[in-house]
N, CA, C and O atoms as a DFTB+ gen file, in Angstrom:
792 C
 N C O
     1  1       1.938      24.710       4.234
     2  2       3.258      25.416       3.801
     3  2       3.559      24.722       2.887
     4  3       2.740      23.875       2.528
     5  1       4.618      24.818       2.311
     6  2       5.175      23.873       0.906
     7  2       7.173      24.498       1.650
     8  3       8.058      25.308       1.927
     9  1       6.591      23.223       1.543
    10  2       8.847      23.103       2.539
    11  2       9.814      22.661       1.417
    12  3       9.444      22.092       0.390
    13  1      11.236      23.019       1.753
    14  2      12.193      22.712       0.735
    15  2      12.418      21.052       0.950
    16  3      12.544      20.559       2.071
    17  1      12.440      20.491       0.057
    18  2      12.398      19.213      -0.076
    19  2      14.586      18.978      -0.064
    20  3      15.378      19.670      -0.703
    21  1      14.873      17.973       0.745
    22  2      15.931      17.846       1.282
    23  2      16.851      16.945      -0.496
    24  3      16.399      15.909      -0.983
    25  1      17.462      17.316      -0.786
    26  2      18.372      16.173      -2.262
    27  2      19.651      15.334      -1.630
    28  3      20.393      15.646      -0.699
    29  1      19.642      14.396      -2.298
    30  2      20.845      13.650      -2.165
    31  2      22.172      14.134      -1.652
    32  3      22.825      15.085      -2.083
    33  1      22.486      13.264      -0.587
    34  2      24.364      14.015      -0.269
    35  2      23.765      14.697       0.926
    36  3      24.630      15.199       1.644
    37  1      22.488      14.864       1.359
    38  2      22.272      15.516       2.124
    39  2      22.204      14.132       3.763
    40  3      21.367      13.238       3.630
    41  1      23.025      14.118       5.017
    42  2      23.017      13.377       5.572
    43  2      22.159      12.442       6.045
    44  3      22.159      11.211       6.052
    45  1      20.875      13.923       6.736
    46  2      19.519      13.247       7.067
    47  2      18.862      12.435       6.146
    48  3      17.990      11.869       6.806
    49  1      18.820      12.205       5.433
    50  2      18.904      11.280       4.514
    51  2      19.544       9.253       4.489
    52  3      19.099       8.310       3.835
    53  1      20.447       9.300       5.282
    54  2      20.640       8.748       5.692
    55  2      20.191       8.171       6.978
    56  3      20.682       7.111       7.366
    57  1      19.263       8.815       7.688
    58  2      19.124       8.989       8.819
    59  2      17.954       7.593       9.734
    60  3      16.880       7.746       9.153
    61  1      17.819       6.816      10.450
    62  2      17.217       6.001      10.856
    63  2      16.438       7.063      11.216
    64  3      17.039       8.060      11.618
    65  1      14.496       7.112      11.139
    66  2      13.926       7.939      12.226
    67  2      13.774       7.774      13.031
    68  3      13.394       6.610      13.150
    69  1      13.832       8.385      14.107
    70  2      12.934       8.097      15.278
    71  2      11.783       7.745      15.761
    72  3      11.048       8.702      15.520
    73  1      11.037       6.744      16.431
    74  2       9.661       6.711      16.736
    75  2       9.008       7.677      17.283
    76  3       9.615       8.324      18.137
    77  1       7.600       8.057      16.960
    78  2       6.999       9.634      17.308
    79  2       6.107       8.734      18.132
    80  3       5.417       7.761      17.830
    81  1       6.381       9.478      19.475
    82  2       5.799       9.081      20.726
    83  2       4.675       9.879      21.058
    84  3       4.175       9.901      22.182
    85  1       4.403      10.325      20.394
    86  2       3.292      11.311      21.063
    87  2       3.072      12.190      19.592
    88  3       3.938      12.932      19.129
    89  1       1.742      11.948      18.970
    90  2       1.167      12.922      17.658
    91  2       0.143      14.186      18.717
    92  3      -0.888      14.128      19.388
    93  1       0.980      15.062      18.417
    94  2       0.846      16.610      18.812
    95  2       0.343      17.166      17.248
    96  3       0.256      16.681      16.119
    97  1      -0.028      18.970      18.151
    98  2      -0.034      19.483      16.414
    99  2       1.060      19.855      15.820
   100  3       0.947      20.165      14.634
   101  1       2.433      19.934      16.465
   102  2       3.198      19.860      15.678
   103  2       3.649      18.499      14.030
   104  3       4.025      18.641      12.867
   105  1       3.247      17.149      15.073
   106  2       3.306      16.532      14.133
   107  2       2.282      16.544      12.730
   108  3       2.549      16.302      11.553
   109  1       0.784      17.003      13.514
   110  2      -0.231      16.876      12.340
   111  2      -0.206      18.291      11.116
   112  3      -0.595      18.342       9.949
   113  1       0.561      19.525      12.187
   114  2       0.688      19.955      10.899
   115  2       1.767      20.285      10.247
   116  3       1.705      21.260       9.499
   117  1       3.303      19.373      10.413
   118  2       4.372      18.959       9.349
   119  2       3.567      17.890       8.627
   120  3       4.099      17.737       7.527
   121  1       2.478      17.052       8.763
   122  2       1.903      15.784       7.909
   123  2       1.239      16.602       6.652
   124  3       1.372      16.303       5.465
   125  1       0.340      17.930       7.295
   126  2      -0.084      18.263       6.141
   127  2       0.714      19.254       5.077
   128  3       0.530      19.379       3.866
   129  1       1.789      20.003       6.065
   130  2       2.615      20.594       4.873
   131  2       3.631      19.678       3.877
   132  3       4.159      20.133       2.863
   133  1       3.780      18.445       4.318
   134  2       4.481      17.509       3.941
   135  2       3.248      16.993       2.622
   136  3       3.652      17.151       1.470
   137  1       2.194      16.561       2.750
   138  2       1.814      16.844       2.092
   139  2       1.198      17.485       0.792
   140  3       0.840      16.987      -0.275
   141  1       1.209      18.971       1.348
   142  2       1.387      19.832       0.010
   143  2       2.539      20.031      -0.780
   144  3       2.707      20.001      -1.999
   145  1       3.606      20.326       0.556
   146  2       5.340      19.418      -0.817
   147  2       4.966      18.566      -1.515
   148  3       5.022      18.961      -2.679
   149  1       4.567      17.481      -1.436
   150  2       4.347      16.246      -2.191
   151  2       3.479      16.815      -3.597
   152  3       4.002      16.943      -4.704
   153  1       2.331      17.057      -3.341
   154  2       1.478      17.457      -4.348
   155  2       2.438      18.928      -5.315
   156  3       2.917      18.970      -6.448
   157  1       2.390      19.649      -4.516
   158  2       3.821      20.348      -4.987
   159  2       4.131      20.008      -6.496
   160  3       3.773      20.398      -7.608
   161  1       5.039      19.016      -5.916
   162  2       6.483      18.578      -6.407
   163  2       5.366      17.848      -7.606
   164  3       5.964      17.816      -8.682
   165  1       4.223      17.377      -7.716
   166  2       4.291      16.031      -8.677
   167  2       4.574      14.794      -8.081
   168  3       4.696      13.856      -8.869
   169  1       4.802      14.395      -6.060
   170  2       5.443      13.037      -6.054
   171  2       3.951      12.469      -5.379
   172  3       2.995      13.122      -4.961
   173  1       4.157      11.009      -5.451
   174  2       3.572      10.364      -5.132
   175  2       3.588      10.135      -3.207
   176  3       2.791       9.634      -2.414
   177  1       4.766      10.719      -3.090
   178  2       5.472      10.125      -1.675
   179  2       5.931      10.517      -0.899
   180  3       7.104      10.472      -1.271
   181  1       5.933      11.024       0.241
   182  2       7.348      11.795       1.098
   183  2       7.811      11.510       2.290
   184  3       7.017      11.513       3.230
   185  1       8.816      11.285       2.449
   186  2       9.505      10.815       4.157
   187  2       9.684      11.969       4.803
   188  3      10.193      12.920       4.210
   189  1       9.390      12.035       5.788
   190  2       9.853      12.857       6.693
   191  2      11.623      12.910       6.683
   192  3      11.980      14.013       7.095
   193  1      12.430      12.299       6.438
   194  2      13.793      12.685       6.093
   195  2      14.490      13.741       4.940
   196  3      15.577      14.317       4.881
   197  1      13.082      13.680       3.905
   198  2      12.699      14.136       2.823
   199  2      12.980      15.993       3.478
   200  3      13.617      16.953       3.043
   201  1      12.552      15.875       4.080
   202  2      11.973      17.165       4.413
   203  2      13.062      17.924       5.274
   204  3      13.210      19.140       5.393
   205  1      13.959      16.646       5.982
   206  2      14.740      17.564       7.472
   207  2      14.310      16.712       8.509
   208  3      14.976      16.919       9.523
   209  1      13.293      15.668       8.679
   210  2      13.101      15.711       9.726
   211  2      13.735      13.634       9.925
   212  3      13.552      12.782       9.055
   213  1      14.340      13.426      11.107
   214  2      14.732      12.230      10.937
   215  2      13.414      11.305      11.829
   216  3      13.981      10.859      12.827
   217  1      12.256      10.960      11.846
   218  2      10.989      10.522      12.798
   219  2      10.775       9.564      11.572
   220  3      11.500       9.248      10.629
   221  1       9.585       9.248      11.921
   222  2       8.599       7.788      11.211
   223  2       7.397       8.214      10.985
   224  3       6.468       7.674      11.584
   225  1       7.158       9.241      10.101
   226  2       6.502       9.865       8.945
   227  2       6.588      10.030       7.772
   228  3       7.547      10.542       7.194
   229  1       5.139       9.425       7.058
   230  2       5.316       9.612       5.966
   231  2       4.363       9.686       5.149
   232  3       3.589       8.755       5.372
   233  1       4.006      10.351       4.275
   234  2       2.948      10.504       3.436
   235  2       2.559       9.983       2.054
   236  3       3.593       9.638       1.482
   237  1       1.810       9.846       1.520
   238  2       1.436       9.082       0.121
   239  2       0.173       9.351      -0.270
   240  3      -0.822       9.356       0.455
   241  1       0.249       9.677      -1.954
   242  2      -0.904       9.637      -2.854
   243  2      -0.764       9.598      -3.732
   244  3      -0.089      10.360      -4.424
   245  1      -1.615       8.290      -4.162
   246  2      -1.615       7.849      -5.588
   247  2      -2.522       7.863      -6.148
   248  3      -2.637       7.193      -7.175
   249  1      -3.710       8.805      -5.566
   250  2      -4.765       8.990      -6.375
   251  2      -4.894       9.240      -8.181
   252  3      -5.673       8.800      -9.027
   253  1      -3.757      10.131      -8.229
   254  2      -3.648      10.313      -9.671
   255  2      -2.890       9.302     -10.578
   256  3      -2.869       9.555     -11.782
   257  1      -2.291       8.225     -10.142
   258  2      -1.753       7.402     -10.934
   259  2      -2.389       6.305     -11.239
   260  3      -2.517       5.324     -10.505
   261  1      -3.030       6.519     -12.931
   262  2      -4.190       5.575     -13.606
   263  2      -3.455       4.618     -14.138
   264  3      -4.242       3.671     -14.142
   265  1      -2.453       4.239     -14.593
   266  2      -1.842       3.371     -14.990
   267  2      -1.481       2.329     -14.647
   268  3      -1.604       1.188     -15.093
   269  1      -0.635       3.117     -13.138
   270  2      -0.437       1.921     -12.710
   271  2      -1.596       1.217     -11.230
   272  3      -1.457       1.701     -10.106
   273  1      -2.411       0.339     -11.429
   274  2      -3.378      -0.446     -10.272
   275  2      -3.035      -0.656      -9.185
   276  3      -2.010      -1.323      -9.039
   277  1      -3.647      -0.244      -8.190
   278  2      -3.726      -0.782      -7.225
   279  2      -4.914      -1.282      -6.222
   280  3      -5.990      -0.694      -6.331
   281  1      -4.793      -2.383      -5.198
   282  2      -6.041      -2.487      -4.232
   283  2      -5.526      -2.456      -2.780
   284  3      -4.367      -2.185      -2.465
   285  1      -6.552      -2.775      -1.911
   286  2      -5.882      -2.223      -0.941
   287  2      -7.417      -2.641       0.217
   288  3      -8.624      -2.425       0.113
   289  1      -6.728      -3.177       1.046
   290  2      -8.077      -3.299       2.565
   291  2      -7.303      -2.654       3.253
   292  3      -6.072      -2.646       3.216
   293  1      -8.432      -1.747       4.304
   294  2      -8.208      -1.472       5.591
   295  2      -8.509      -1.846       6.509
   296  3      -9.710      -2.114       6.475
   297  1      -7.713      -2.207       8.167
   298  2      -8.341      -3.192       8.636
   299  2      -9.397      -4.091       8.403
   300  3     -10.212      -4.442       9.256
   301  1      -9.362      -4.486       7.135
   302  2      -9.910      -5.485       6.724
   303  2     -11.363      -5.414       5.837
   304  3     -12.088      -6.395       5.672
   305  1     -11.597      -4.259       5.382
   306  2     -12.254      -4.160       4.574
   307  2     -11.953      -3.346       3.113
   308  3     -11.317      -2.298       3.004
   309  1     -12.633      -4.175       1.949
   310  2     -11.823      -3.604       0.723
   311  2     -12.351      -2.201       0.519
   312  3     -13.490      -1.740       0.601
   313  1     -11.011      -1.582       0.186
   314  2     -11.141       0.144      -0.257
   315  2     -11.065       0.680      -1.597
   316  3     -10.180       0.178      -2.289
   317  1     -11.571       1.317      -1.977
   318  2     -11.209       2.121      -3.164
   319  2      -9.682       2.777      -2.497
   320  3      -9.801       3.333      -1.406
   321  1      -8.328       2.728      -3.091
   322  2      -7.224       3.055      -3.035
   323  2      -7.373       4.895      -2.756
   324  3      -7.222       5.582      -1.746
   325  1      -7.740       5.227      -4.200
   326  2      -8.031       6.558      -4.455
   327  2      -8.463       7.059      -3.193
   328  3      -7.720       7.749      -2.496
   329  1      -9.722       6.723      -2.830
   330  2     -10.719       7.110      -1.319
   331  2     -10.205       7.565      -0.548
   332  3     -10.628       8.537       0.077
   333  1      -9.054       6.955      -0.342
   334  2      -8.585       7.046       1.259
   335  2      -7.023       7.747       1.169
   336  3      -6.184       7.778       2.069
   337  1      -6.913       8.316      -0.265
   338  2      -5.599       9.560      -0.463
   339  2      -6.138      11.029       0.003
   340  3      -7.206      11.620      -0.156
   341  1      -4.794      11.376       0.712
   342  2      -3.725      11.196       1.054
   343  2      -3.969      10.615       2.396
   344  3      -4.681      11.036       3.308
   345  1      -2.936       9.150       2.294
   346  2      -2.268       8.326       3.520
   347  2      -1.600       8.965       4.414
   348  3      -0.767       9.520       3.697
   349  1      -1.265       9.427       5.932
   350  2      -0.934       9.665       6.520
   351  2      -0.030       8.682       7.693
   352  3      -0.624       8.722       8.770
   353  1       1.273       7.798       7.763
   354  2       1.316       6.853       7.982
   355  2       2.225       7.012       9.476
   356  3       3.432       7.041       9.238
   357  1       2.048       7.069      10.254
   358  2       2.972       7.316      11.555
   359  2       3.618       6.215      12.038
   360  3       2.709       5.385      12.067
   361  1       4.929       5.497      12.567
   362  2       5.475       4.677      12.914
   363  2       5.034       3.302      11.724
   364  3       4.498       2.249      12.071
   365  1       5.400       3.643      10.396
   366  2       5.026       2.043       9.707
   367  2       5.587       1.371      10.140
   368  3       6.622       1.695      10.722
   369  1       5.045      -0.242      10.037
   370  2       5.711      -1.393       9.831
   371  2       5.770      -2.183       8.806
   372  3       5.012      -3.072       9.193
   373  1       6.308      -2.670       7.235
   374  2       6.011      -3.414       7.082
   375  2       6.456      -4.800       6.598
   376  3       7.633      -5.089       6.380
   377  1       5.197      -5.806       6.419
   378  2       5.624      -7.320       6.119
   379  2       5.592      -7.072       4.863
   380  3       4.855      -6.247       4.321
   381  1       6.853      -8.179       4.033
   382  2       6.446      -7.649       2.545
   383  2       6.495      -8.935       1.955
   384  3       7.360      -9.691       2.398
   385  1       5.731      -9.364       1.022
   386  2       5.047     -10.574       0.440
   387  2       6.211     -11.254      -0.173
   388  3       7.217     -10.578      -0.387
   389  1       6.193     -12.603      -0.504
   390  2       7.390     -13.218      -1.435
   391  2       7.986     -12.426      -2.325
   392  3       9.089     -11.890      -2.426
   393  1       6.112     -12.519      -3.509
   394  2       6.681     -12.466      -4.755
   395  2       6.869     -11.069      -5.169
   396  3       5.940     -10.317      -4.877
   397  1       7.863     -10.568      -5.781
   398  2       8.527      -9.082      -6.232
   399  2       8.736      -9.548      -7.838
   400  3       9.096     -10.496      -8.536
   401  1       8.368      -8.526      -7.880
   402  2       8.447      -7.913      -9.716
   403  2       9.302      -6.173      -9.745
   404  3       9.210      -5.277      -8.906
   405  1       9.956      -6.200     -10.816
   406  2      10.936      -4.844     -11.049
   407  2      10.499      -3.889     -11.647
   408  3      10.352      -4.039     -12.860
   409  1      10.129      -2.560     -11.033
   410  2       9.656      -1.337     -11.597
   411  2      10.034      -0.102     -11.623
   412  3      10.898       0.197     -10.798
   413  1       9.642       0.742     -12.342
   414  2      10.465       1.891     -12.101
   415  2      10.427       2.348     -10.893
   416  3       9.800       1.809      -9.981
   417  1      11.185       3.519     -10.779
   418  2      11.013       4.602      -9.463
   419  2      12.066       5.834      -9.574
   420  3      13.286       5.868      -9.729
   421  1      11.135       6.763      -9.438
   422  2      12.216       7.882      -9.146
   423  2      11.831       8.362      -7.713
   424  3      11.196       7.817      -6.810
   425  1      12.591       9.872      -7.853
   426  2      12.084       9.792      -5.688
   427  2      13.030      11.805      -6.110
   428  3      14.084      12.246      -6.569
   429  1      11.327      12.464      -5.379
   430  2      11.572      13.340      -5.179
   431  2      13.105      14.213      -4.660
   432  3      13.208      15.427      -4.831
   433  1      14.281      13.335      -3.986
   434  2      15.460      13.626      -3.563
   435  2      16.374      13.194      -4.585
   436  3      17.591      13.358      -4.683
   437  1      16.078      12.986      -4.850
   438  2      16.885      12.557      -6.832
   439  2      16.131      12.660      -7.619
   440  3      15.309      11.829      -8.005
   441  1      16.454      14.491      -8.223
   442  2      15.595      15.117      -9.307
   443  2      16.144      14.571     -10.730
   444  3      17.358      14.724     -10.863
   445  1      15.477      13.968     -11.808
   446  2      15.248      13.658     -13.273
   447  2      16.530      12.099     -12.960
   448  3      17.456      11.824     -13.723
   449  1      16.215      11.401     -11.781
   450  2      16.645      10.046     -11.930
   451  2      15.637       8.949     -11.412
   452  3      14.856       8.983     -10.462
   453  1      15.897       7.993     -12.318
   454  2      14.813       7.004     -12.296
   455  2      15.941       5.491     -12.237
   456  3      17.123       5.569     -12.572
   457  1      15.427       4.467     -11.856
   458  2      15.722       3.228     -11.914
   459  2      14.408       2.436     -11.579
   460  3      13.369       2.655     -10.956
   461  1      15.249       0.885     -12.661
   462  2      14.512      -0.029     -11.852
   463  2      14.737      -0.812     -10.463
   464  3      15.778      -1.069      -9.859
   465  1      13.633      -1.048     -10.226
   466  2      13.508      -1.460      -8.703
   467  2      12.748      -2.626      -8.154
   468  3      11.521      -2.706      -8.226
   469  1      13.556      -3.568      -7.578
   470  2      12.400      -4.761      -7.192
   471  2      11.768      -4.208      -6.360
   472  3      11.975      -3.040      -6.032
   473  1      10.549      -5.224      -5.682
   474  2       9.777      -4.552      -4.640
   475  2       9.059      -5.976      -4.479
   476  3       9.029      -6.802      -5.392
   477  1       8.589      -6.135      -3.448
   478  2       7.544      -6.907      -3.385
   479  2       6.432      -6.575      -3.896
   480  3       6.265      -5.360      -4.003
   481  1       5.278      -7.507      -4.394
   482  2       3.472      -7.007      -5.269
   483  2       2.958      -6.773      -3.877
   484  3       2.220      -5.788      -3.893
   485  1       3.055      -7.252      -2.787
   486  2       1.834      -6.895      -1.891
   487  2       2.464      -6.989      -0.767
   488  3       3.450      -7.685      -0.522
   489  1       1.748      -6.106       0.097
   490  2       2.677      -6.146       1.385
   491  2       1.254      -5.779       2.665
   492  3       0.085      -5.541       2.362
   493  1       1.825      -5.839       4.049
   494  2       1.311      -5.505       5.008
   495  2       2.249      -4.726       5.613
   496  3       3.476      -4.821       5.608
   497  1       0.800      -3.171       6.649
   498  2       1.507      -2.602       7.029
   499  2       0.448      -2.007       7.816
   500  3      -0.698      -1.674       7.515
   501  1       1.447      -1.927       9.454
   502  2       1.025      -1.623      10.860
   503  2       1.350      -0.345      10.620
   504  3       2.519      -0.310      10.235
   505  1       0.869       0.716      10.665
   506  2       0.852       1.678      11.254
   507  2       0.289       2.444      12.631
   508  3       0.142       1.751      13.638
   509  1      -0.046       3.959      12.684
   510  2      -1.147       4.992      13.126
   511  2      -1.112       6.228      12.443
   512  3      -0.261       6.938      11.907
   513  1      -2.454       6.242      12.668
   514  2      -2.978       7.434      11.538
   515  2      -2.852       8.162      12.921
   516  3      -2.538       7.719      14.026
   517  1      -3.438      10.296      12.214
   518  2      -2.799      11.243      13.445
   519  2      -3.914      11.171      13.872
   520  3      -4.688      12.051      13.497
   521  1      -4.351      10.267      14.669
   522  2      -5.685      10.156      16.352
   523  2      -4.484       9.396      16.885
   524  3      -4.294       9.594      18.086
   525  1      -3.757       8.702      16.382
   526  2      -2.920       6.987      17.518
   527  2      -3.875       6.158      17.584
   528  3      -4.173       5.552      18.612
   529  1      -4.738       5.994      15.948
   530  2      -5.811       4.718      15.981
   531  2      -4.527       3.846      14.803
   532  3      -4.134       4.319      13.736
   533  1      -4.095       2.494      15.419
   534  2      -3.791       1.377      15.145
   535  2      -4.586       1.328      13.837
   536  3      -5.797       1.456      14.018
   537  1      -4.159       1.156      12.412
   538  2      -4.102       1.127      11.069
   539  2      -3.500      -0.325      10.564
   540  3      -2.357      -0.726      10.783
   541  1      -4.688      -1.118       9.733
   542  2      -3.792      -2.849       9.420
   543  2      -3.676      -2.414       7.728
   544  3      -4.619      -3.083       7.305
   545  1      -3.370      -2.037       7.076
   546  2      -3.212      -1.699       5.236
   547  2      -2.746      -2.808       5.027
   548  3      -1.725      -3.256       5.548
   549  1      -3.541      -3.430       4.144
   550  2      -3.023      -4.984       3.786
   551  2      -3.097      -3.730       1.380
   552  3      -3.890      -2.922       0.897
   553  1      -1.749      -4.424       0.834
   554  2      -2.176      -3.642      -0.460
   555  2      -0.920      -4.628      -1.239
   556  3       0.144      -5.174      -0.946
   557  1      -1.665      -4.474      -2.198
   558  2      -0.891      -4.566      -3.896
   559  2      -1.168      -3.643      -4.730
   560  3      -2.145      -2.898      -4.808
   561  1       0.069      -3.772      -5.560
   562  2       0.446      -2.800      -6.662
   563  2       1.303      -1.566      -6.957
   564  3       2.528      -1.659      -6.879
   565  1       0.868      -0.718      -7.204
   566  2       1.464       0.916      -7.394
   567  2       1.793       1.092      -5.840
   568  3       2.930       1.288      -5.411
   569  1       0.155       0.954      -4.722
   570  2       0.851       1.889      -3.464
   571  2       1.648       0.524      -2.802
   572  3       2.565       0.910      -2.077
   573  1       1.552      -0.846      -2.852
   574  2       2.649      -1.261      -1.988
   575  2       3.999      -0.687      -2.698
   576  3       4.661      -0.399      -1.701
   577  1       4.763      -0.365      -3.765
   578  2       5.330      -0.117      -4.097
   579  2       5.895       1.534      -3.544
   580  3       7.050       1.793      -3.208
   581  1       5.056       2.231      -3.563
   582  2       5.201       3.564      -3.263
   583  2       5.140       3.876      -1.282
   584  3       5.500       4.850      -0.621
   585  1       4.565       2.642      -0.903
   586  2       4.814       2.257       0.513
   587  2       6.193       1.683       1.220
   588  3       6.754       1.941       2.285
   589  1       6.484       0.762       0.097
   590  2       8.104       0.321       0.566
   591  2       9.093       1.516       0.486
   592  3       9.959       1.755       1.328
   593  1       8.841       2.250      -0.665
   594  2       9.722       3.158      -1.354
   595  2      10.529       4.187      -0.197
   596  3      11.729       4.448      -0.119
   597  1       8.769       4.903       1.112
   598  2       9.073       5.861       2.244
   599  2       9.157       5.392       3.362
   600  3       9.308       6.158       4.314
   601  1       9.086       4.096       3.541
   602  2       9.367       2.974       4.292
   603  2      11.214       3.264       4.492
   604  3      11.855       3.895       5.332
   605  1      11.671       2.349       3.106
   606  2      12.898       2.713       3.136
   607  2      13.555       4.098       3.691
   608  3      14.582       4.187       4.364
   609  1      13.015       4.776       3.404
   610  2      13.642       6.285       3.755
   611  2      13.396       7.064       5.035
   612  3      14.040       8.037       5.427
   613  1      11.996       6.272       5.831
   614  2      12.193       5.919       7.451
   615  2      13.511       4.928       7.926
   616  3      14.040       4.868       9.036
   617  1      13.737       4.419       7.081
   618  2      15.055       3.837       7.597
   619  2      15.975       3.493       7.127
   620  3      16.433       2.365       6.944
   621  1      16.576       5.200       6.717
   622  2      18.109       5.482       6.223
   623  2      18.266       5.040       4.480
   624  3      18.884       5.683       3.632
   625  1      17.667       4.028       4.322
   626  2      17.541       3.549       2.757
   627  2      17.301       4.321       2.255
   628  3      16.779       5.358       2.665
   629  1      17.820       3.855       0.533
   630  2      17.486       5.008      -0.889
   631  2      17.303       4.080      -1.921
   632  3      18.074       3.125      -2.020
   633  1      16.359       4.249      -2.714
   634  2      15.848       3.634      -3.744
   635  2      17.338       3.783      -4.504
   636  3      17.271       3.006      -5.457
   637  1      18.111       4.166      -4.506
   638  2      19.418       3.644      -5.629
   639  2      19.963       2.522      -4.584
   640  3      20.711       1.702      -5.117
   641  1      19.714       2.322      -3.115
   642  2      20.371       1.195      -2.798
   643  2      19.587      -0.104      -3.399
   644  3      20.582      -0.821      -3.501
   645  1      18.772      -0.725      -3.757
   646  2      17.937      -1.096      -4.689
   647  2      17.916      -1.547      -5.882
   648  3      17.141      -2.358      -6.388
   649  1      19.401      -0.616      -6.629
   650  2      19.338      -0.633      -7.915
   651  2      20.421      -2.098      -8.308
   652  3      20.771      -2.758      -7.330
   653  1      20.711      -2.369      -9.128
   654  2      21.901      -3.413      -9.385
   655  2      22.979      -2.451     -10.078
   656  3      22.856      -1.529     -10.884
   657  1      24.002      -2.988      -9.492
   658  2      25.158      -2.565      -9.786
   659  2      25.783      -2.118     -11.124
   660  3      26.740      -1.366     -11.307
   661  1      25.084      -2.702     -11.925
   662  2      25.077      -2.382     -13.777
   663  2      24.591      -0.279     -13.480
   664  3      25.178       0.768     -13.754
   665  1      23.414      -0.581     -12.888
   666  2      22.461       0.927     -12.995
   667  2      23.286       1.763     -12.003
   668  3      23.779       2.841     -12.336
   669  1      23.377       1.411     -11.181
   670  2      24.732       2.223     -10.054
   671  2      25.410       2.814     -10.891
   672  3      25.559       4.035     -10.947
   673  1      25.990       1.816     -11.781
   674  2      27.701       2.537     -12.387
   675  2      27.142       3.370     -13.267
   676  3      27.622       4.501     -13.345
   677  1      26.219       3.073     -13.965
   678  2      25.681       4.211     -15.059
   679  2      24.888       5.679     -14.605
   680  3      24.273       6.480     -15.309
   681  1      25.139       5.681     -13.291
   682  2      24.386       6.891     -13.090
   683  2      25.391       7.367     -11.960
   684  3      25.021       8.262     -11.200
   685  1      26.732       6.765     -11.813
   686  2      27.661       7.580     -10.906
   687  2      27.964       9.127     -10.974
   688  3      28.158       9.948     -10.077
   689  1      27.943       9.228     -12.183
   690  2      28.595      10.538     -12.725
   691  2      27.265      11.508     -11.693
   692  3      27.303      11.965     -10.550
   693  1      26.202      11.504     -12.753
   694  2      25.022      11.820     -12.452
   695  2      24.288      12.185     -10.573
   696  3      23.570      13.068     -10.104
   697  1      24.915      11.061     -10.061
   698  2      24.639      11.061      -8.295
   699  2      26.076      12.107      -7.632
   700  3      26.005      12.881      -6.677
   701  1      27.321      11.810      -8.500
   702  2      28.210      12.396      -7.240
   703  2      27.904      13.857      -7.845
   704  3      27.983      14.749      -7.000
   705  1      27.574      14.263      -9.131
   706  2      27.614      15.718      -9.514
   707  2      26.357      16.360      -8.391
   708  3      26.493      17.460      -7.856
   709  1      24.871      15.265      -8.105
   710  2      24.291      15.888      -7.074
   711  2      24.692      15.952      -5.396
   712  3      24.443      16.773      -4.513
   713  1      25.348      14.817      -5.426
   714  2      25.547      14.652      -3.997
   715  2      26.912      16.006      -4.157
   716  3      27.243      16.205      -2.988
   717  1      27.424      16.567      -4.704
   718  2      28.256      17.479      -4.513
   719  2      27.940      19.149      -4.275
   720  3      28.517      20.042      -3.654
   721  1      26.351      19.048      -5.354
   722  2      25.779      20.545      -5.233
   723  2      25.260      20.496      -3.477
   724  3      25.413      21.371      -2.624
   725  1      24.611      19.137      -3.351
   726  2      23.976      19.738      -2.222
   727  2      24.750      19.888      -0.958
   728  3      24.363      20.425       0.080
   729  1      25.966      19.304      -1.217
   730  2      27.506      19.561      -0.384
   731  2      27.688      21.025      -0.139
   732  3      27.862      21.818       0.786
   733  1      27.526      20.967      -1.793
   734  2      28.161      23.339      -1.504
   735  2      26.783      23.684      -0.657
   736  3      26.972      23.770       0.557
   737  1      25.638      23.862      -1.038
   738  2      24.963      24.183      -0.443
   739  2      24.508      24.171       0.857
   740  3      23.590      24.891       1.250
   741  1      25.139      23.344       1.575
   742  2      24.643      22.652       2.625
   743  2      26.082      23.585       3.807
   744  3      26.107      24.231       4.855
   745  1      26.909      23.158       2.919
   746  2      27.964      24.319       3.443
   747  2      27.721      25.637       3.637
   748  3      27.802      26.234       4.710
   749  1      27.315      26.241       2.204
   750  2      26.652      28.030       2.577
   751  2      25.709      28.370       3.119
   752  3      25.500      29.540       3.439
   753  1      24.498      26.873       3.460
   754  2      23.482      27.263       4.566
   755  2      24.690      27.713       5.792
   756  3      24.815      28.876       6.177
   757  1      25.271      26.916       6.148
   758  2      26.057      26.710       7.296
   759  2      27.192      27.967       7.316
   760  3      27.541      28.440       8.398
   761  1      27.695      28.429       6.144
   762  2      28.308      29.716       6.683
   763  2      27.350      30.292       6.858
   764  3      27.219      30.389       8.078
   765  1      26.512      30.783       6.334
   766  2      24.726      31.975       6.559
   767  2      24.601      32.044       7.711
   768  3      24.580      33.144       8.263
   769  1      24.462      30.672       8.524
   770  2      23.674      30.555       9.877
   771  2      25.078      30.754      11.334
   772  3      24.959      30.767      12.559
   773  1      26.382      30.886      10.365
   774  2      27.062      30.875      11.453
   775  2      27.699      32.134      11.992
   776  3      28.210      32.378      13.085
   777  1      27.385      33.407      10.088
   778  2      27.983      34.500      10.279
   779  2      27.008      35.514      10.753
   780  3      27.268      36.701      10.951
   781  1      25.284      34.637      10.999
   782  2      23.955      35.425      11.842
   783  2      24.259      35.296      13.220
   784  3      24.139      36.240      14.001
   785  1      24.723      33.947      13.617
   786  2      25.164      33.974      15.052
   787  2      26.301      34.707      15.626
   788  3      26.772      34.548      16.753
   789  1      26.709      35.578      14.663
   790  2      27.660      35.928      15.710
   791  2      27.901      36.957      16.092
   792  3      28.733      37.103      16.988
């Protein structure tokens, strides 16, 4: 089921996700719905905050990105990243390498806004899969960037927080407009809910 994607200005995007203590049918269904939502929106990643849930769950699929390659080791085995997609990460923790590079990023919660973001070129991720198994992913390239972007979301950090001051200033009017539209929509929804519960 396709879910609505939360836009910048909604406070849930600033919420640190709670650890998932139990991977049950609700979490599995949520992950599948997130994958469908991400694919429908032509995204490469989606964090639970972006669909209004402040929990430690993210989905990623870089299999269609051919111009920005990735390498991947899964539990010590070298694998083709495209064959492991979509990735579902529960309670992920990232150890970032020291080498960084700047690359362009967008975000489904920031329609039509992109920016140059510095990220580690290689990372190690420890997470759980939907069966509760611990997984270790060592990755470099675009997949490393996508995972860092999504794990930031899980901790209430947005890609605009990693932009240079100059880039943020140049986008300030677009960001303010998006924030206002989102807050107007939230107020409208809250009013509608209040009226139905009276």
